[in-house]
PDB file of N, CA, C and O in Angstrom:
ATOM      1  N   MET A   1       0.845  -1.172   0.000  1.00  0.00           N
ATOM      2  CA  MET A   1       0.000   0.000   0.000  1.00  0.00           C
ATOM      3  C   MET A   1       0.889   1.233   0.000  1.00  0.00           C
ATOM      4  O   MET A   1       1.875   1.298   0.734  1.00  0.00           O
ATOM      5  N   LYS A   2       0.541   2.193  -0.813  1.00  0.00           N
ATOM      6  CA  LYS A   2       1.225   3.489  -0.878  1.00  0.00           C
ATOM      7  C   LYS A   2       0.155   4.559  -1.001  1.00  0.00           C
ATOM      8  O   LYS A   2      -0.858   4.355  -1.669  1.00  0.00           O
ATOM      9  N   ILE A   3       0.376   5.697  -0.359  1.00  0.00           N
ATOM     10  CA  ILE A   3      -0.516   6.845  -0.512  1.00  0.00           C
ATOM     11  C   ILE A   3       0.351   8.058  -0.840  1.00  0.00           C
ATOM     12  O   ILE A   3       1.335   8.345  -0.158  1.00  0.00           O
ATOM     13  N   ARG A   4      -0.037   8.756  -1.893  1.00  0.00           N
ATOM     14  CA  ARG A   4       0.706   9.951  -2.296  1.00  0.00           C
ATOM     15  C   ARG A   4      -0.259  11.096  -2.546  1.00  0.00           C
ATOM     16  O   ARG A   4      -1.424  10.885  -2.884  1.00  0.00           O
ATOM     17  N   LEU A   5       0.238  12.295  -2.378  1.00  0.00           N
ATOM     18  CA  LEU A   5      -0.520  13.501  -2.725  1.00  0.00           C
ATOM     19  C   LEU A   5      -0.172  13.912  -4.152  1.00  0.00           C
ATOM     20  O   LEU A   5       0.851  13.494  -4.693  1.00  0.00           O
ATOM     21  N   ASP A   6      -1.022  14.726  -4.753  1.00  0.00           N
ATOM     22  CA  ASP A   6      -0.690  15.258  -6.072  1.00  0.00           C
ATOM     23  C   ASP A   6       0.362  16.359  -5.912  1.00  0.00           C
ATOM     24  O   ASP A   6       0.743  16.704  -4.793  1.00  0.00           O
ATOM     25  N   GLU A   7       0.818  16.894  -7.015  1.00  0.00           N
ATOM     26  CA  GLU A   7       1.906  17.884  -6.983  1.00  0.00           C
ATOM     27  C   GLU A   7       1.571  19.118  -6.154  1.00  0.00           C
ATOM     28  O   GLU A   7       2.430  19.642  -5.444  1.00  0.00           O
ATOM     29  N   ALA A   8       0.336  19.580  -6.240  1.00  0.00           N
ATOM     30  CA  ALA A   8      -0.052  20.765  -5.464  1.00  0.00           C
ATOM     31  C   ALA A   8      -0.058  20.455  -3.968  1.00  0.00           C
ATOM     32  O   ALA A   8       0.373  21.282  -3.165  1.00  0.00           O
ATOM     33  N   GLY A   9      -0.537  19.287  -3.593  1.00  0.00           N
ATOM     34  CA  GLY A   9      -0.615  18.913  -2.182  1.00  0.00           C
ATOM     35  C   GLY A   9       0.733  18.666  -1.553  1.00  0.00           C
ATOM     36  O   GLY A   9       0.963  19.053  -0.408  1.00  0.00           O
ATOM     37  N   ILE A  10       1.638  18.021  -2.288  1.00  0.00           N
ATOM     38  CA  ILE A  10       2.935  17.645  -1.729  1.00  0.00           C
ATOM     39  C   ILE A  10       3.794  18.867  -1.409  1.00  0.00           C
ATOM     40  O   ILE A  10       4.711  18.787  -0.591  1.00  0.00           O
ATOM     41  N   GLU A  11       3.495  20.008  -2.059  1.00  0.00           N
ATOM     42  CA  GLU A  11       4.251  21.227  -1.772  1.00  0.00           C
ATOM     43  C   GLU A  11       3.931  21.774  -0.381  1.00  0.00           C
ATOM     44  O   GLU A  11       4.779  22.413   0.244  1.00  0.00           O
ATOM     45  N   LYS A  12       2.718  21.528   0.104  1.00  0.00           N
ATOM     46  CA  LYS A  12       2.278  22.118   1.364  1.00  0.00           C
ATOM     47  C   LYS A  12       2.123  21.117   2.508  1.00  0.00           C
ATOM     48  O   LYS A  12       2.128  21.505   3.676  1.00  0.00           O
ATOM     49  N   PHE A  13       1.986  19.833   2.179  1.00  0.00           N
ATOM     50  CA  PHE A  13       1.674  18.838   3.207  1.00  0.00           C
ATOM     51  C   PHE A  13       2.521  17.580   3.073  1.00  0.00           C
ATOM     52  O   PHE A  13       3.006  17.247   1.992  1.00  0.00           O
ATOM     53  N   ASP A  14       2.686  16.897   4.190  1.00  0.00           N
ATOM     54  CA  ASP A  14       3.168  15.525   4.218  1.00  0.00           C
ATOM     55  C   ASP A  14       1.963  14.662   4.545  1.00  0.00           C
ATOM     56  O   ASP A  14       1.127  15.048   5.362  1.00  0.00           O
ATOM     57  N   ILE A  15       1.863  13.496   3.914  1.00  0.00           N
ATOM     58  CA  ILE A  15       0.802  12.562   4.236  1.00  0.00           C
ATOM     59  C   ILE A  15       1.439  11.355   4.926  1.00  0.00           C
ATOM     60  O   ILE A  15       2.375  10.743   4.410  1.00  0.00           O
ATOM     61  N   LEU A  16       0.914  11.035   6.090  1.00  0.00           N
ATOM     62  CA  LEU A  16       1.410   9.914   6.874  1.00  0.00           C
ATOM     63  C   LEU A  16       0.291   8.893   7.021  1.00  0.00           C
ATOM     64  O   LEU A  16      -0.882   9.258   7.111  1.00  0.00           O
ATOM     65  N   TYR A  17       0.650   7.625   7.046  1.00  0.00           N
ATOM     66  CA  TYR A  17      -0.361   6.578   7.116  1.00  0.00           C
ATOM     67  C   TYR A  17       0.252   5.318   7.722  1.00  0.00           C
ATOM     68  O   TYR A  17       1.459   5.089   7.651  1.00  0.00           O
ATOM     69  N   ARG A  18      -0.622   4.512   8.318  1.00  0.00           N
ATOM     70  CA  ARG A  18      -0.219   3.232   8.883  1.00  0.00           C
ATOM     71  C   ARG A  18      -1.436   2.325   8.899  1.00  0.00           C
ATOM     72  O   ARG A  18      -2.569   2.784   8.755  1.00  0.00           O
ATOM     73  N   ILE A  19      -1.195   1.044   9.074  1.00  0.00           N
ATOM     74  CA  ILE A  19      -2.298   0.098   9.115  1.00  0.00           C
ATOM     75  C   ILE A  19      -2.328  -0.618  10.460  1.00  0.00           C
ATOM     76  O   ILE A  19      -1.293  -0.860  11.082  1.00  0.00           O
ATOM     77  N   HIS A  20      -3.522  -0.944  10.884  1.00  0.00           N
ATOM     78  CA  HIS A  20      -3.730  -1.741  12.091  1.00  0.00           C
ATOM     79  C   HIS A  20      -4.023  -3.155  11.624  1.00  0.00           C
ATOM     80  O   HIS A  20      -5.020  -3.406  10.948  1.00  0.00           O
ATOM     81  N   LYS A  21      -3.141  -4.076  11.992  1.00  0.00           N
ATOM     82  CA  LYS A  21      -3.259  -5.454  11.539  1.00  0.00           C
ATOM     83  C   LYS A  21      -4.244  -6.226  12.415  1.00  0.00           C
ATOM     84  O   LYS A  21      -4.527  -5.837  13.548  1.00  0.00           O
ATOM     85  N   PHE A  22      -4.748  -7.307  11.877  1.00  0.00           N
ATOM     86  CA  PHE A  22      -5.722  -8.148  12.560  1.00  0.00           C
ATOM     87  C   PHE A  22      -5.172  -8.700  13.874  1.00  0.00           C
ATOM     88  O   PHE A  22      -5.938  -9.013  14.786  1.00  0.00           O
ATOM     89  N   ASP A  23      -3.832  -8.822  13.976  1.00  0.00           N
ATOM     90  CA  ASP A  23      -3.222  -9.344  15.205  1.00  0.00           C
ATOM     91  C   ASP A  23      -3.131  -8.302  16.317  1.00  0.00           C
ATOM     92  O   ASP A  23      -2.612  -8.592  17.395  1.00  0.00           O
ATOM     93  N   GLY A  24      -3.637  -7.077  16.062  1.00  0.00           N
ATOM     94  CA  GLY A  24      -3.672  -6.037  17.084  1.00  0.00           C
ATOM     95  C   GLY A  24      -2.509  -5.073  17.060  1.00  0.00           C
ATOM     96  O   GLY A  24      -2.447  -4.167  17.891  1.00  0.00           O
ATOM     97  N   GLU A  25      -1.587  -5.240  16.133  1.00  0.00           N
ATOM     98  CA  GLU A  25      -0.406  -4.370  16.049  1.00  0.00           C
ATOM     99  C   GLU A  25      -0.571  -3.313  14.962  1.00  0.00           C
ATOM    100  O   GLU A  25      -1.175  -3.566  13.920  1.00  0.00           O
ATOM    101  N   TRP A  26      -0.021  -2.116  15.221  1.00  0.00           N
ATOM    102  CA  TRP A  26       0.068  -1.066  14.208  1.00  0.00           C
ATOM    103  C   TRP A  26       1.412  -1.192  13.505  1.00  0.00           C
ATOM    104  O   TRP A  26       2.407  -1.554  14.133  1.00  0.00           O
ATOM    105  N   THR A  27       1.451  -0.898  12.211  1.00  0.00           N
ATOM    106  CA  THR A  27       2.733  -0.798  11.512  1.00  0.00           C
ATOM    107  C   THR A  27       3.370   0.545  11.877  1.00  0.00           C
ATOM    108  O   THR A  27       2.729   1.411  12.473  1.00  0.00           O
ATOM    109  N   ALA A  28       4.627   0.698  11.513  1.00  0.00           N
ATOM    110  CA  ALA A  28       5.283   2.000  11.650  1.00  0.00           C
ATOM    111  C   ALA A  28       4.628   2.969  10.669  1.00  0.00           C
ATOM    112  O   ALA A  28       4.057   2.546   9.664  1.00  0.00           O
ATOM    113  N   TRP A  29       4.710   4.271  10.959  1.00  0.00           N
ATOM    114  CA  TRP A  29       4.174   5.279  10.051  1.00  0.00           C
ATOM    115  C   TRP A  29       4.981   5.272   8.759  1.00  0.00           C
ATOM    116  O   TRP A  29       6.208   5.173   8.792  1.00  0.00           O
ATOM    117  N   ALA A  30       4.305   5.375   7.638  1.00  0.00           N
ATOM    118  CA  ALA A  30       4.932   5.584   6.332  1.00  0.00           C
ATOM    119  C   ALA A  30       4.590   7.006   5.904  1.00  0.00           C
ATOM    120  O   ALA A  30       3.642   7.604   6.412  1.00  0.00           O
ATOM    121  N   LYS A  31       5.371   7.545   4.961  1.00  0.00           N
ATOM    122  CA  LYS A  31       5.213   8.952   4.622  1.00  0.00           C
ATOM    123  C   LYS A  31       5.408   9.164   3.122  1.00  0.00           C
ATOM    124  O   LYS A  31       6.345   8.632   2.527  1.00  0.00           O
ATOM    125  N   ASN A  32       4.514   9.944   2.521  1.00  0.00           N
ATOM    126  CA  ASN A  32       4.664  10.449   1.151  1.00  0.00           C
ATOM    127  C   ASN A  32       5.001   9.370   0.117  1.00  0.00           C
ATOM    128  O   ASN A  32       5.973   9.508  -0.626  1.00  0.00           O
ATOM    129  N   GLY A  33       4.213   8.309   0.068  1.00  0.00           N
ATOM    130  CA  GLY A  33       4.398   7.292  -0.954  1.00  0.00           C
ATOM    131  C   GLY A  33       5.274   6.122  -0.563  1.00  0.00           C
ATOM    132  O   GLY A  33       5.484   5.219  -1.372  1.00  0.00           O
ATOM    133  N   GLU A  34       5.792   6.112   0.659  1.00  0.00           N
ATOM    134  CA  GLU A  34       6.552   4.951   1.111  1.00  0.00           C
ATOM    135  C   GLU A  34       5.608   3.752   1.158  1.00  0.00           C
ATOM    136  O   GLU A  34       4.417   3.906   1.429  1.00  0.00           O
ATOM    137  N   GLU A  35       6.132   2.578   0.896  1.00  0.00           N
ATOM    138  CA  GLU A  35       5.297   1.388   0.838  1.00  0.00           C
ATOM    139  C   GLU A  35       5.179   0.722   2.205  1.00  0.00           C
ATOM    140  O   GLU A  35       6.153   0.598   2.947  1.00  0.00           O
ATOM    141  N   ILE A  36       3.952   0.297   2.513  1.00  0.00           N
ATOM    142  CA  ILE A  36       3.700  -0.549   3.677  1.00  0.00           C
ATOM    143  C   ILE A  36       3.346  -1.922   3.125  1.00  0.00           C
ATOM    144  O   ILE A  36       2.460  -2.040   2.278  1.00  0.00           O
ATOM    145  N   ILE A  37       4.018  -2.943   3.589  1.00  0.00           N
ATOM    146  CA  ILE A  37       3.744  -4.294   3.109  1.00  0.00           C
ATOM    147  C   ILE A  37       2.387  -4.749   3.644  1.00  0.00           C
ATOM    148  O   ILE A  37       2.186  -4.832   4.856  1.00  0.00           O
ATOM    149  N   THR A  38       1.461  -5.042   2.737  1.00  0.00           N
ATOM    150  CA  THR A  38       0.125  -5.475   3.134  1.00  0.00           C
ATOM    151  C   THR A  38      -0.255  -6.821   2.520  1.00  0.00           C
ATOM    152  O   THR A  38      -1.308  -7.376   2.833  1.00  0.00           O
ATOM    153  N   GLN A  39       0.596  -7.336   1.655  1.00  0.00           N
ATOM    154  CA  GLN A  39       0.276  -8.608   1.006  1.00  0.00           C
ATOM    155  C   GLN A  39       0.222  -9.720   2.054  1.00  0.00           C
ATOM    156  O   GLN A  39       1.180  -9.922   2.801  1.00  0.00           O
ATOM    157  N   GLY A  40      -0.887 -10.432   2.105  1.00  0.00           N
ATOM    158  CA  GLY A  40      -1.045 -11.532   3.041  1.00  0.00           C
ATOM    159  C   GLY A  40      -1.346 -11.105   4.467  1.00  0.00           C
ATOM    160  O   GLY A  40      -1.356 -11.940   5.371  1.00  0.00           O
ATOM    161  N   VAL A  41      -1.593  -9.804   4.686  1.00  0.00           N
ATOM    162  CA  VAL A  41      -1.865  -9.283   6.028  1.00  0.00           C
ATOM    163  C   VAL A  41      -3.348  -8.923   6.122  1.00  0.00           C
ATOM    164  O   VAL A  41      -3.876  -8.222   5.259  1.00  0.00           O
ATOM    165  N   LYS A  42      -4.008  -9.399   7.162  1.00  0.00           N
ATOM    166  CA  LYS A  42      -5.396  -9.002   7.395  1.00  0.00           C
ATOM    167  C   LYS A  42      -5.402  -7.650   8.087  1.00  0.00           C
ATOM    168  O   LYS A  42      -4.718  -7.456   9.092  1.00  0.00           O
ATOM    169  N   LEU A  43      -6.180  -6.708   7.543  1.00  0.00           N
ATOM    170  CA  LEU A  43      -6.200  -5.338   8.052  1.00  0.00           C
ATOM    171  C   LEU A  43      -7.484  -5.064   8.822  1.00  0.00           C
ATOM    172  O   LEU A  43      -8.568  -5.473   8.406  1.00  0.00           O
ATOM    173  N   ASN A  44      -7.350  -4.367   9.952  1.00  0.00           N
ATOM    174  CA  ASN A  44      -8.507  -3.869  10.680  1.00  0.00           C
ATOM    175  C   ASN A  44      -8.864  -2.464  10.234  1.00  0.00           C
ATOM    176  O   ASN A  44     -10.036  -2.155  10.023  1.00  0.00           O
ATOM    177  N   SER A  45      -7.846  -1.602  10.089  1.00  0.00           N
ATOM    178  CA  SER A  45      -8.111  -0.215   9.724  1.00  0.00           C
ATOM    179  C   SER A  45      -6.858   0.440   9.167  1.00  0.00           C
ATOM    180  O   SER A  45      -5.750  -0.087   9.266  1.00  0.00           O
ATOM    181  N   ILE A  46      -7.076   1.600   8.582  1.00  0.00           N
ATOM    182  CA  ILE A  46      -5.987   2.426   8.062  1.00  0.00           C
ATOM    183  C   ILE A  46      -6.118   3.793   8.718  1.00  0.00           C
ATOM    184  O   ILE A  46      -7.212   4.354   8.780  1.00  0.00           O
ATOM    185  N   GLN A  47      -5.007   4.328   9.205  1.00  0.00           N
ATOM    186  CA  GLN A  47      -5.002   5.665   9.796  1.00  0.00           C
ATOM    187  C   GLN A  47      -4.197   6.573   8.867  1.00  0.00           C
ATOM    188  O   GLN A  47      -3.077   6.243   8.476  1.00  0.00           O
ATOM    189  N   VAL A  48      -4.778   7.711   8.522  1.00  0.00           N
ATOM    190  CA  VAL A  48      -4.149   8.658   7.614  1.00  0.00           C
ATOM    191  C   VAL A  48      -4.192  10.035   8.248  1.00  0.00           C
ATOM    192  O   VAL A  48      -5.203  10.425   8.832  1.00  0.00           O
ATOM    193  N   LYS A  49      -3.095  10.772   8.135  1.00  0.00           N
ATOM    194  CA  LYS A  49      -3.105  12.154   8.615  1.00  0.00           C
ATOM    195  C   LYS A  49      -2.261  13.038   7.707  1.00  0.00           C
ATOM    196  O   LYS A  49      -1.280  12.592   7.112  1.00  0.00           O
ATOM    197  N   LEU A  50      -2.659  14.282   7.619  1.00  0.00           N
ATOM    198  CA  LEU A  50      -1.914  15.302   6.877  1.00  0.00           C
ATOM    199  C   LEU A  50      -1.227  16.219   7.867  1.00  0.00           C
ATOM    200  O   LEU A  50      -1.814  16.615   8.874  1.00  0.00           O
ATOM    201  N   GLU A  51       0.005  16.550   7.578  1.00  0.00           N
ATOM    202  CA  GLU A  51       0.743  17.512   8.403  1.00  0.00           C
ATOM    203  C   GLU A  51       1.245  18.631   7.494  1.00  0.00           C
ATOM    204  O   GLU A  51       1.861  18.376   6.459  1.00  0.00           O
ATOM    205  N   ALA A  52       0.978  19.846   7.885  1.00  0.00           N
ATOM    206  CA  ALA A  52       1.461  20.990   7.123  1.00  0.00           C
ATOM    207  C   ALA A  52       2.975  21.036   7.214  1.00  0.00           C
ATOM    208  O   ALA A  52       3.550  20.831   8.283  1.00  0.00           O
ATOM    209  N   LYS A  53       3.624  21.308   6.076  1.00  0.00           N
ATOM    210  CA  LYS A  53       5.075  21.452   6.067  1.00  0.00           C
ATOM    211  C   LYS A  53       5.438  22.795   6.677  1.00  0.00           C
ATOM    212  O   LYS A  53       4.720  23.782   6.516  1.00  0.00           O
ATOM    213  N   ALA A  54       6.551  22.819   7.372  1.00  0.00           N
ATOM    214  CA  ALA A  54       7.015  24.063   7.966  1.00  0.00           C
ATOM    215  C   ALA A  54       7.400  25.045   6.869  1.00  0.00           C
ATOM    216  O   ALA A  54       8.027  24.668   5.879  1.00  0.00           O
ATOM    217  N   LYS A  55       7.027  26.284   7.046  1.00  0.00           N
ATOM    218  CA  LYS A  55       7.393  27.322   6.084  1.00  0.00           C
ATOM    219  C   LYS A  55       8.847  27.686   6.294  1.00  0.00           C
ATOM    220  O   LYS A  55       9.301  27.868   7.424  1.00  0.00           O
ATOM    221  N   VAL A  56       9.571  27.789   5.193  1.00  0.00           N
ATOM    222  CA  VAL A  56      11.007  28.111   5.280  1.00  0.00           C
ATOM    223  C   VAL A  56      11.230  29.554   4.955  1.00  0.00           C
ATOM    224  O   VAL A  56      12.368  30.022   4.972  1.00  0.00           O
TER     225      VAL A  56
END
């Protein structure tokens, strides 16, 4: 599983996401298109959040 923003979104935000597995464990947070291995894993839920990038 990968989640990415479009070009306009990626300039202003980071998207973070993780999955809650059927065994009760959360995966580590992935960010901006990083892959989370989900093949063969039973999922309970997906958590997604947007974080504004710091202005430079």
